[in-house]
N, C-alpha and C positions, 0 to 999 in steps of 0.2 A: 208120849207119842213121838214117833219118828217123823221128822220133816225131811222130805227129799229136796236136794239142791235145786231141782227144776222149779220149785215153788218160791224160791227166794228171789227177791228183786234187789238190784243195786239202787241204793238211795242216792239221789242227786239233789242238791240244794242250789238254787240259783238266786242271786241277789242282783238287783239293777240299781245303778247310781250314775250320777253325772260326775265325771272325772275332769281334771284340769288338762288332760292330754289325751290325744288319740294314740300316738306312739309314745309310750312312757319310758323307754329305755334312755339311759343317760340323763340329760337334763329335760327331756320331753320336748314335744313339738309346739306346745302352747295352744293347741287346738282343742277346745273343750269337746267332750264326746259322751254320749250315752254308753255306758259300759256295763258289762255283766261279769260277775265273778261266779265261778261254778265250783262247789265243794263236792268232791266225789271221793269217798274214803279218806285217806290221809292227805290227799293233794288238793290244791286250789289253783285254778287257772283264771286269768282275767283277759277279757278281749273287748275291744271297741266295737260297738254295734252300729252307731250312727255318729259321724263327725258333725261338729258345729252345734251341738246341743248345749245351750248355756244354763238352762234350768228346767226342772221337772217337778211339778207339785201334783199330788193326788188327793182328792177328797172322796169320802165314801158316802154313798146315798143309802140312807137307812129307812126302812119301813117299820115303824114302831107298832102299828096296830094290825099288821097282817093283811091289809087290803090290797097290796100290790102297788101302792102309790108311795112316792118319796115323801117322807115326813120331815126329814132333816138331812143336812150335809155335815159331815164331821171330818176333820183332818186325821185324827188318831196318830199323829206323827211325833208327838213330843210328850214330855212329862207333864206339861201344863194342861194338856187336854187328851189324856189317854182314853182309849176305847176299852170298855169292859167286855168280858166274854159274851154278855147279852147283846151288846152293840154289834159284835162281829156276827152273831146269828141273824141280825136284822139287815145286813148288807144285801142290797139288791142291785147295786151298780156302782160305778165310779165316775167322777168328773176328773178329767185329765187336763192340766195346763202345761204346755210344752213351749219353751222359748228357744227358737233356733236362730242361728246367725250364719252369715256368709263365711266361707273359709278364708277369703282374702279381703283385705280392706278396700273400701271404695274411695278413691281420691276425691277430696273436697266434701265428703259426707261426714257429719258428726252426729252420732246417735245420742240425743239428749232426751229421749222419750222415757215415759214410765210405762210399765207393763203390769196389768191387773192379773195377779196370780191367784185369784179367788180368796178363799179363807186365809191363805198364807200372807195376804197383803199385797202391796204394790212393790214391784222391783224396779229400781232405777237403773238405766243403762249407764255404763261407765264413761260416757262422753268420748267414745272411741270412734273409729272410722268403719266399723262393721255394721252392715244393714241387718236388722233382725225382724222376725215375724213371730207373733204369738198365735199358737193354735190351741183351742179349747174344745173339748167334746165331752158329752155325757153319754156313757155307755151303760145300758141296762142289761142285766142278765135275765133275759126273757123266761128262761126256765125257772127262775126264782121269783120273778116279779108278779106272777099271777096270785090270786087269793090263796092263802095257805090253809092246809088242813089244821084243824085244832084238835 
């Protein structure tokens, strides 16, 4: 069969991560940032999306019995607790933990707090002068969260 070029689509892959710099040329600026790398064909480009992001952890909400309710949360982030293909089919949402900090230090402030990053554990601040705030949210994919057909 002949495929016309109009039917082909450019494949773009995007990965998101927390980097140690917002502007990373030279020695970097030292401001942590949520970054995105985009792979398109043979080239890759990286860009800072949000400055001041210290940490990002994602947990996946699984519906094991198909009733639309969350039965378990999993990290699926490392070799110690990998998700199987069946686990990925059961994902109905995500819980996001995002730790943000000010871009400039606050005189006289020392951040000695700990931050609960969910299943990833507790993250201790580095006792520096940056104020931080932890944001956590559970996002459900409503188009998937209803009872499923069998």
